[in-house]
C-alpha positions as CSV (number, residue, x, y, z in Angstrom):
1,M,-8.2,23.4,-24.9
2,A,-9.5,21.2,-22.1
3,A,-12.6,20.4,-24.1
4,E,-10.5,19.4,-27.0
5,I,-8.4,17.0,-24.9
6,L,-11.5,15.5,-23.4
7,S,-13.0,14.8,-26.8
8,R,-10.0,12.9,-27.8
9,Q,-10.2,10.7,-24.6
10,I,-14.0,10.0,-24.9
11,S,-13.7,8.2,-28.2
12,P,-11.7,5.2,-27.1
13,V,-13.7,4.9,-23.8
14,E,-16.9,4.8,-25.8
15,S,-15.4,2.1,-27.9
16,F,-14.6,0.0,-24.8
17,I,-18.1,0.4,-23.5
18,S,-19.6,-0.5,-26.8
19,S,-17.4,-3.6,-27.0
20,L,-18.7,-4.8,-23.6
21,R,-22.0,-5.4,-25.4
22,S,-20.4,-7.6,-28.1
23,P,-21.9,-11.1,-28.5
24,R,-18.3,-12.5,-28.5
25,P,-16.8,-13.2,-25.1
26,T,-13.3,-12.6,-26.4
27,V,-14.2,-9.1,-27.4
28,R,-15.8,-8.4,-24.0
29,I,-12.7,-9.7,-22.3
30,W,-10.6,-7.4,-24.6
31,A,-12.7,-4.4,-23.6
32,L,-12.4,-5.2,-19.9
33,T,-8.6,-5.6,-20.3
34,Q,-8.4,-2.2,-22.0
35,I,-10.4,-0.5,-19.2
36,G,-8.1,-2.1,-16.7
37,K,-5.2,-0.3,-18.3
38,L,-6.7,3.1,-17.6
39,S,-5.7,4.9,-14.5
40,P,-8.3,4.8,-11.7
41,S,-8.9,8.5,-12.1
42,R,-9.5,8.2,-15.8
43,A,-11.9,5.3,-15.2
44,A,-13.7,7.2,-12.4
45,E,-14.2,10.1,-14.7
46,F,-16.6,7.9,-16.8
47,Q,-17.8,5.8,-13.9
48,L,-16.5,2.7,-15.7
49,D,-16.6,0.7,-12.5
50,V,-20.4,0.5,-12.8
51,Q,-20.0,-0.8,-16.4
52,V,-17.4,-3.3,-15.3
53,A,-19.5,-4.5,-12.2
54,D,-22.4,-5.3,-14.6
55,M,-20.1,-7.8,-16.3
56,L,-20.0,-9.9,-13.1
57,R,-23.4,-11.2,-14.2
58,D,-22.1,-12.2,-17.6
59,P,-23.0,-15.8,-18.7
60,D,-19.3,-16.5,-19.5
61,S,-17.2,-17.3,-16.5
62,S,-14.0,-16.0,-18.3
63,V,-15.6,-12.6,-18.7
64,Q,-16.6,-12.6,-15.0
65,A,-13.0,-13.4,-14.1
66,Q,-11.7,-10.5,-16.2
67,A,-14.3,-8.2,-14.8
68,L,-13.1,-9.0,-11.3
69,L,-9.4,-8.3,-12.3
70,T,-10.4,-5.0,-13.9
71,L,-12.3,-3.9,-10.8
72,S,-9.2,-4.6,-8.7
73,K,-7.5,-1.8,-10.6
74,Q,-10.2,0.8,-10.0
75,G,-9.1,1.9,-6.5
76,D,-11.8,3.4,-4.3
77,R,-14.4,3.0,-7.0
78,G,-13.6,-0.7,-7.3
79,A,-13.8,-1.1,-3.5
80,R,-17.5,0.0,-3.7
81,H,-18.3,-3.3,-5.2
82,S,-16.5,-5.4,-2.6
83,N,-19.6,-7.3,-1.6
84,E,-20.3,-8.3,-5.2
85,I,-16.7,-9.4,-5.5
86,A,-16.9,-11.4,-2.3
87,R,-20.0,-13.3,-3.5
88,K,-17.9,-14.6,-6.4
89,L,-15.9,-16.6,-3.9
90,S,-18.6,-19.2,-4.0
91,H,-18.7,-19.4,-7.8
92,P,-18.2,-22.9,-9.1
93,A,-15.5,-21.8,-11.6
94,R,-12.0,-22.0,-10.2
95,A,-10.8,-19.0,-12.3
96,V,-13.6,-16.8,-10.9
97,K,-12.7,-17.7,-7.3
98,L,-9.1,-17.0,-7.9
99,A,-9.9,-13.7,-9.6
100,A,-12.1,-12.6,-6.8
101,L,-9.4,-13.4,-4.2
102,Q,-6.9,-11.4,-6.3
103,A,-9.3,-8.5,-6.6
104,L,-9.9,-8.3,-2.9
105,G,-6.2,-8.5,-2.2
106,D,-5.3,-5.9,-4.7
107,L,-8.0,-3.5,-3.4
108,G,-6.2,-3.9,0.0
109,P,-7.3,-2.4,3.3
110,S,-10.2,-0.6,1.8
111,V,-12.1,-3.9,1.6
112,A,-11.0,-5.2,5.0
113,S,-14.6,-5.5,6.0
114,N,-14.8,-8.5,3.7
115,A,-12.1,-10.4,5.5
116,L,-14.5,-13.0,6.9
117,D,-15.6,-13.9,3.4
118,V,-12.0,-14.6,2.6
119,V,-11.4,-16.6,5.8
120,A,-14.3,-18.9,4.7
121,V,-12.2,-20.2,1.8
122,M,-8.9,-20.5,3.6
123,N,-9.4,-24.2,4.1
124,H,-10.5,-24.9,0.5
125,E,-9.3,-28.2,-0.9
126,D,-7.7,-26.5,-3.9
127,P,-4.3,-25.2,-2.7
128,A,-4.4,-22.4,-5.2
129,V,-7.7,-21.1,-3.7
130,A,-6.5,-21.6,-0.1
131,G,-3.2,-19.9,-0.9
132,G,-5.1,-17.0,-2.7
133,A,-7.1,-16.5,0.4
134,C,-4.0,-16.3,2.6
135,S,-2.3,-13.8,0.3
136,A,-5.5,-11.7,0.0
137,L,-5.8,-11.4,3.8
138,G,-2.2,-10.2,3.9
139,K,-2.7,-7.5,1.3
140,M,-5.9,-6.5,3.0
141,K,-3.7,-6.0,6.1
142,V,-6.1,-7.6,8.5
143,T,-3.4,-7.9,11.1
144,S,-5.7,-9.4,13.7
145,L,-5.7,-12.6,11.6
146,A,-1.9,-13.0,11.6
147,D,-2.1,-15.9,14.1
148,K,-4.8,-17.5,11.9
149,L,-2.4,-17.4,9.0
150,T,0.4,-18.8,11.1
151,S,-1.9,-21.7,12.1
152,K,-2.6,-22.4,8.5
153,L,1.1,-22.5,7.8
154,E,1.7,-25.1,10.5
155,S,-1.2,-27.3,9.4
156,S,-0.4,-27.2,5.6
157,R,2.1,-29.2,3.7
158,E,1.2,-27.6,0.4
159,V,4.1,-25.5,-0.9
160,E,1.7,-23.1,-2.7
161,V,-0.1,-22.4,0.6
162,I,3.1,-22.0,2.6
163,I,4.4,-19.5,0.2
164,A,1.1,-17.6,0.2
165,V,1.0,-17.4,4.0
166,C,4.6,-16.2,4.0
167,N,3.7,-13.4,1.6
168,G,0.6,-12.6,3.6
169,L,2.5,-12.2,6.8
170,S,5.0,-10.0,4.9
171,H,2.2,-7.6,3.8
172,M,0.9,-7.5,7.3
173,D,4.5,-7.0,8.7
174,R,3.6,-9.6,11.4
175,R,5.4,-12.7,12.8
176,V,8.8,-12.0,11.2
177,D,10.0,-15.0,13.3
178,V,7.7,-17.4,11.5
179,V,8.9,-16.0,8.1
180,G,12.5,-16.2,9.2
181,R,12.2,-19.8,10.1
182,L,11.2,-20.6,6.6
183,L,14.7,-19.7,5.4
184,S,15.7,-23.2,6.4
185,H,12.8,-25.0,4.7
186,E,13.6,-28.1,2.7
187,Q,12.0,-26.6,-0.5
188,S,14.1,-24.0,-2.3
189,S,11.0,-22.2,-3.6
190,V,9.8,-21.7,0.0
191,K,13.2,-20.4,1.1
192,A,13.1,-18.0,-1.9
193,A,9.7,-16.7,-0.9
194,A,10.7,-16.2,2.7
195,A,13.9,-14.3,1.6
196,M,11.8,-11.9,-0.4
197,A,9.0,-11.7,2.2
198,L,11.5,-10.3,4.7
199,L,12.1,-7.3,2.5
200,G,10.7,-4.4,4.5
201,M,9.6,-6.4,7.5
202,T,10.4,-5.1,10.9
203,K,13.5,-6.8,12.5
204,A,14.4,-8.5,9.2
205,E,18.0,-7.7,10.0
206,E,18.0,-10.5,12.6
207,F,18.1,-13.0,9.8
208,L,21.1,-11.5,7.9
209,P,23.4,-14.5,8.8
210,D,20.8,-16.9,7.3
211,L,20.4,-14.7,4.2
212,T,24.2,-14.6,3.8
213,Q,24.3,-18.4,3.7
214,L,21.6,-18.5,1.1
215,L,23.8,-16.5,-1.3
216,S,25.8,-19.7,-1.8
217,E,22.7,-21.7,-2.9
218,A,22.4,-23.2,-6.4
219,D,19.0,-21.7,-7.1
220,P,19.4,-18.3,-8.8
221,C,15.9,-17.2,-7.8
222,L,16.8,-17.8,-4.1
223,R,20.1,-16.0,-4.4
224,H,18.4,-13.0,-6.1
225,N,15.8,-12.7,-3.4
226,A,18.3,-13.1,-0.6
227,A,20.6,-10.5,-2.2
228,S,17.7,-8.0,-2.8
229,T,16.6,-8.2,0.8
230,M,20.2,-7.9,2.1
231,R,20.8,-4.8,0.0
232,S,17.8,-3.1,1.6
233,L,19.5,-3.7,5.0
234,G,22.7,-1.9,4.2
235,S,23.2,-0.2,7.5
236,F,23.0,-3.6,9.3
237,L,25.4,-5.4,6.9
238,P,29.0,-4.6,8.2
239,P,29.0,-7.7,10.5
240,Q,28.5,-9.8,7.4
241,K,31.4,-8.3,5.5
242,A,33.9,-11.1,6.1
243,A,31.4,-13.8,5.1
244,L,30.5,-11.9,2.0
245,G,34.2,-11.4,1.1
246,A,34.7,-15.2,1.4
247,L,31.9,-15.7,-1.1
248,L,33.6,-13.6,-3.7
249,K,35.8,-16.7,-4.4
250,G,32.8,-18.8,-5.1
251,A,31.1,-19.9,-8.4
252,P,30.1,-17.0,-10.8
253,G,26.5,-16.7,-9.5
254,V,27.6,-16.8,-5.9
255,A,30.5,-14.3,-6.3
256,A,28.2,-12.0,-8.2
257,A,25.5,-12.1,-5.5
258,A,28.1,-11.4,-2.8
259,A,29.6,-8.4,-4.7
260,Y,26.0,-7.2,-5.5
261,V,25.3,-7.1,-1.7
262,L,28.7,-5.5,-0.9
263,A,27.8,-2.6,-3.2
264,S,25.1,-1.5,-0.8
265,L,27.8,-0.9,1.8
266,G,29.2,2.0,-0.2
267,P,32.5,3.3,1.3
268,A,32.3,0.8,4.1
269,A,33.2,-1.9,1.5
270,A,36.5,-0.1,0.5
271,D,38.5,-2.7,2.4
272,Q,37.1,-5.4,0.0
273,A,38.5,-3.5,-3.0
274,P,41.4,-6.0,-3.7
275,A,39.0,-9.0,-3.8
276,L,36.5,-7.1,-5.9
277,E,39.2,-6.0,-8.3
278,A,40.2,-9.6,-8.8
279,L,36.7,-10.3,-10.2
280,L,37.2,-7.8,-12.9
281,N,39.4,-10.3,-14.7
282,T,36.7,-12.9,-15.1
283,T,34.4,-13.1,-18.1
284,A,32.4,-15.9,-16.3
285,E,28.6,-15.7,-16.1
286,D,26.0,-17.7,-14.4
287,S,24.3,-19.0,-17.5
288,S,21.5,-20.7,-15.4
289,A,20.5,-17.5,-13.8
290,S,16.8,-16.9,-14.5
291,L,13.9,-16.2,-12.3
292,T,11.2,-18.8,-12.5
293,A,9.3,-18.4,-9.3
294,T,6.3,-16.9,-11.0
295,G,6.3,-19.5,-13.8
296,A,7.8,-17.3,-16.4
297,A,11.5,-17.3,-16.8
298,R,13.3,-13.9,-17.1
299,S,16.9,-13.0,-16.9
300,L,18.5,-11.8,-13.7
301,P,20.0,-8.3,-13.6
302,A,23.6,-8.3,-14.9
303,G,24.9,-7.7,-11.4
304,L,23.6,-11.0,-10.3
305,R,24.8,-12.9,-13.3
306,K,28.2,-11.5,-14.0
307,P,30.7,-11.1,-11.1
308,A,32.6,-8.5,-13.1
309,V,29.6,-6.3,-13.4
310,A,28.7,-6.6,-9.7
311,A,32.3,-5.9,-8.7
312,I,32.4,-2.8,-10.9
313,E,29.3,-1.4,-9.2
314,A,30.7,-2.1,-5.8
315,L,34.0,-0.4,-6.6
316,G,32.2,2.6,-7.9
317,L,30.0,2.9,-4.8
318,S,32.9,2.3,-2.5
319,G,34.6,5.5,-3.5
320,A,37.9,3.6,-4.3
321,A,39.3,6.3,-6.7
322,D,42.6,4.4,-6.9
323,R,40.8,1.7,-8.8
324,A,39.7,4.1,-11.6
325,P,42.5,3.1,-14.0
326,R,41.4,-0.5,-13.9
327,L,37.8,0.5,-14.5
328,L,38.9,2.7,-17.3
329,E,40.3,-0.3,-19.2
330,L,36.8,-2.0,-19.0
331,L,35.3,0.8,-21.2
332,K,36.9,-1.2,-24.1
333,S,35.3,-4.5,-23.0
334,P,33.5,-6.5,-25.8
335,D,30.6,-6.9,-23.2
336,A,28.2,-4.0,-23.4
337,E,27.0,-4.7,-19.8
338,V,30.5,-4.4,-18.5
339,R,31.1,-1.2,-20.4
340,L,27.8,0.2,-19.0
341,A,28.8,-0.7,-15.5
342,A,32.3,0.8,-15.9
343,A,30.9,4.1,-17.2
344,E,28.5,4.3,-14.3
345,A,31.2,3.6,-11.8
346,L,33.6,6.1,-13.3
347,G,30.9,8.7,-13.0
348,R,30.3,7.9,-9.4
349,L,34.0,8.2,-8.7
350,R,34.1,11.5,-10.8
351,A,37.3,10.2,-12.4
352,Q,38.5,13.1,-14.5
353,S,41.1,10.9,-16.1
354,A,38.2,8.9,-17.7
355,V,36.7,11.9,-19.6
356,P,38.5,11.2,-22.9
357,A,37.4,7.6,-22.9
358,L,33.8,8.6,-21.8
359,L,33.7,11.0,-24.7
360,L,34.6,8.2,-27.1
361,G,31.8,6.1,-25.4
362,L,29.3,8.6,-26.7
363,K,29.7,6.7,-30.0
364,D,29.2,3.3,-28.5
365,P,26.9,1.0,-30.5
366,S,24.8,0.4,-27.4
367,P,22.3,3.2,-26.5
368,A,22.4,2.1,-22.9
369,V,26.2,2.5,-22.8
370,I,25.9,5.9,-24.4
371,R,23.4,7.0,-21.8
372,A,25.7,5.8,-19.0
373,C,28.6,7.8,-20.5
374,C,26.3,10.9,-20.7
375,S,25.4,10.5,-17.1
376,A,29.1,10.1,-16.1
377,L,30.1,13.1,-18.0
378,G,27.2,15.0,-16.4
379,R,29.0,14.7,-13.1
380,M,32.2,16.2,-14.5
381,P,31.0,19.2,-16.4
382,S,33.1,21.3,-18.8
383,A,32.6,23.2,-22.0
384,E,33.9,20.3,-24.0
385,T,31.8,17.6,-22.4
386,A,28.7,19.7,-22.5
387,A,29.1,20.4,-26.2
388,S,29.7,16.7,-27.0
389,V,26.7,15.6,-25.0
390,A,24.5,18.3,-26.5
391,E,25.1,16.8,-30.0
392,L,23.2,13.7,-28.9
393,L,20.0,15.7,-28.3
394,K,19.3,15.0,-32.0
395,D,20.1,11.3,-31.8
396,P,17.6,8.9,-33.4
397,H,17.3,6.8,-30.2
398,P,14.9,8.3,-27.5
399,A,17.0,6.8,-24.7
400,V,20.0,8.6,-25.9
401,R,18.2,11.9,-26.3
402,A,16.8,11.6,-22.8
403,G,20.2,10.7,-21.4
404,A,21.8,13.7,-23.1
405,A,19.2,16.0,-21.7
406,E,19.5,14.5,-18.2
407,A,23.3,14.9,-18.3
408,L,23.0,18.6,-19.4
409,A,20.5,19.2,-16.5
410,E,23.1,17.7,-14.1
411,M,25.8,20.0,-15.5
412,G,23.8,23.1,-14.8
413,D,24.4,26.2,-16.9
414,T,23.3,25.1,-20.4
415,Q,22.1,28.3,-21.9
416,A,24.2,27.7,-25.0
417,F,22.0,24.7,-25.9
418,V,18.6,26.1,-25.0
419,A,17.3,25.9,-28.6
420,S,18.1,22.2,-28.9
421,I,16.7,21.4,-25.5
422,A,13.5,23.4,-26.2
423,N,13.0,21.4,-29.4
424,L,12.7,18.2,-27.3
425,L,9.6,19.6,-25.6
426,D,7.7,18.4,-28.7
427,D,9.4,15.0,-28.7
428,K,7.1,12.0,-29.2
429,A,8.7,10.1,-26.3
430,P,7.4,11.3,-22.8
431,P,10.7,10.4,-21.1
432,V,12.6,12.7,-23.5
433,Q,10.1,15.5,-22.8
434,V,10.5,15.1,-19.0
435,A,14.3,15.1,-19.3
436,A,14.1,18.2,-21.6
437,L,12.0,20.0,-19.0
438,H,14.5,19.4,-16.3
439,A,17.3,20.6,-18.5
440,L,15.4,23.7,-19.5
441,A,15.2,24.8,-15.9
442,T,19.0,25.0,-15.9
443,C,19.1,27.3,-18.9
444,G,18.8,30.6,-17.0
445,E,17.0,33.5,-18.6
446,Q,17.1,31.8,-22.1
447,G,15.2,28.9,-20.7
448,Q,12.6,31.2,-19.1
449,L,11.7,32.4,-22.5
450,H,10.0,29.1,-23.2
451,A,7.7,29.3,-20.2
452,A,4.7,29.4,-22.5
453,D,5.7,26.0,-24.1
454,V,6.1,24.6,-20.6
455,C,2.7,25.8,-19.6
456,R,1.2,24.1,-22.7
457,L,2.7,20.8,-21.7
458,A,1.2,21.2,-18.2
459,A,-2.3,21.2,-19.7
460,Q,-2.0,18.3,-22.1
461,G,-0.1,15.2,-23.0
462,D,1.3,12.4,-21.0
463,D,0.7,12.5,-17.3
464,R,4.4,12.3,-16.4
465,T,5.2,15.2,-18.8
466,R,2.4,17.3,-17.3
467,V,3.8,16.8,-13.7
468,A,7.3,17.6,-14.8
469,A,6.1,20.7,-16.7
470,L,4.4,22.0,-13.5
471,Q,7.5,21.4,-11.5
472,T,9.6,23.2,-14.1
473,L,7.4,26.3,-14.2
474,S,8.2,27.0,-10.6
475,R,11.9,27.2,-11.6
476,L,11.4,29.7,-14.5
477,G,11.4,32.8,-12.5
478,E,8.9,35.6,-13.1
479,R,8.1,34.3,-16.6
480,G,7.0,31.0,-15.1
481,A,5.0,32.8,-12.4
482,A,3.2,34.8,-15.1
483,F,1.3,31.7,-16.1
484,A,0.1,31.0,-12.6
485,L,-3.5,32.0,-13.4
486,K,-3.5,29.3,-16.2
487,L,-2.8,26.6,-13.6
488,E,-5.8,27.2,-11.4
489,P,-8.1,24.8,-13.4
490,L,-5.6,22.0,-12.9
491,L,-6.5,21.9,-9.2
492,D,-9.5,20.0,-10.4
493,D,-7.7,17.8,-12.9
494,S,-8.8,14.1,-13.1
495,V,-5.2,13.0,-12.5
496,P,-4.3,13.2,-8.8
497,E,-0.5,13.6,-9.5
498,V,-1.3,16.6,-11.7
499,C,-3.5,18.1,-9.0
500,S,-0.8,17.7,-6.4
501,A,1.9,19.2,-8.7
502,A,-0.4,22.2,-9.6
503,R,-1.0,22.8,-5.9
504,K,2.7,22.8,-5.0
505,T,3.5,25.1,-7.8
506,L,0.8,27.6,-7.0
507,E,1.7,27.6,-3.3
508,Y,5.3,28.4,-4.4
509,F,4.1,31.3,-6.5
510,K,2.1,32.5,-3.6
511,T,4.8,32.3,-0.9
512,G,8.2,31.8,-2.7
513,K,10.7,34.3,-4.0
514,D,8.7,34.6,-7.3
515,A,5.4,35.2,-5.5
516,V,2.6,36.8,-7.7
517,P,0.4,39.2,-5.7
518,S,-2.6,38.7,-8.0
519,L,-2.8,35.0,-6.9
520,L,-4.1,36.1,-3.6
521,S,-7.4,36.9,-5.2
522,L,-7.9,33.5,-6.9
523,P,-10.7,31.7,-5.1
524,K,-9.4,28.2,-5.7
525,V,-6.0,29.1,-4.4
526,D,-7.4,30.8,-1.4
527,E,-9.3,27.6,-0.6
528,L,-6.1,25.5,-0.5
529,P,-5.3,24.4,3.0
530,A,-1.7,25.1,4.2
531,L,0.9,22.6,3.2
532,D,2.5,20.5,6.0
533,A,5.8,22.2,5.3
534,P,6.7,25.5,3.7
535,V,7.3,25.3,0.0
536,T,10.8,26.5,-1.0
537,G,10.9,25.0,-4.4
538,V,9.5,22.1,-6.3
539,D,11.5,18.9,-6.6
540,Q,12.2,17.3,-10.0
541,S,11.4,13.8,-9.1
542,G,8.9,12.0,-11.3
């Protein structure tokens, strides 16, 4: 079987390699782009980094630029060519310089030895090149150069460079004070970059008052970045609650941003429930809300455009069960995003009174709303809700099928629907297969009868499905353990995630309640070093 799978993978790779020899630059660029889409482990299997590195000598600078970008996705194999990449920093073509900087940055700390090559172009007259150098040094996490980046910030008036330094310091997690000061910069784009740069930085909470003020700014990108960073600092937010509550009375975009942040407080935001409920009556939306910082406009999340949607989420997370009747009314809203948010909130509140309406929502014209209703019903299991959700396992839309399977997995005992769930193991959509695998693990003895099908999925198909299949096998009792010998070859699989999942499952079969004595004689299993923590089961994340 493994040879059969490999033969199917070789054909397109050979096609890419052949296309690299095309006389047409556009075809060579296409081949490099396709190679860049392969996982590093897949590319390494065929040593494609060598083929790609050869293209750095291509006579066409556009091909060289794409080769650099492709190498940047090759992980450790790409890092082997760091010196060749660094030499391209002196190339006369701007696109090649920029691609080399991006490649070194994306390869990260593994190419830190080339930091001085990058420093050499920090003062380039082209702001894009100088900024690319600052950003690359940050991604390479050369923290000893943090002060050098700070000096560049103080000496440059170019917005592009200032933003790049800001991002570089963020990656290094150094000089949070410098990044924080940029929240008061005269340029909105710089303030937006600083707000996002603080995300994950040590002591970012010290700038929460400044971030709160930025929620009232007119720039939607700035509001989004400030709100995103604030949500990540939920445990530090209570002192900002009064200021956030005051912003709920602002313009649609401002009110939405404030409610969006309040949602991260969970039950601690319960005292804001009256003000949040007042927003449910508005159909207003911030029509200007799009993110353009990267040069390509895209719509903001509904919670940052529509105050009602943000308020619904906050109420659901606050645990304010007494607001459920009002949320129930919104399941009839003409706005699909409002209906979706209401279904999710009612599920979080486990509002039993909403079950009839949620069952009706399973016929909503929006697949996203149906999925949200499935999820909500999954938190309030009953024979009626399970039967209704199970009917959707045959829905023509993959998102609905996946949502139904996920909901059944949440409900638990689903032996009555094992045949329908098992049929989804052959679904064409990997997310549906993954959801079906998780649901199958809750089907008791009936689900265990499909252990052979689960083992088959562990050996072939989409990587996500394979990992989920390995996780599921450990939950199928003795029948799952009976296939342990078949999993040993996966310890050498070319996909690291599959190797890790196989190891965890085999360790479980060695030491867990479904231990298989014969595993003790497997050489590859015996060679496995002990895990950091005892395996008591395999999680379902993924």
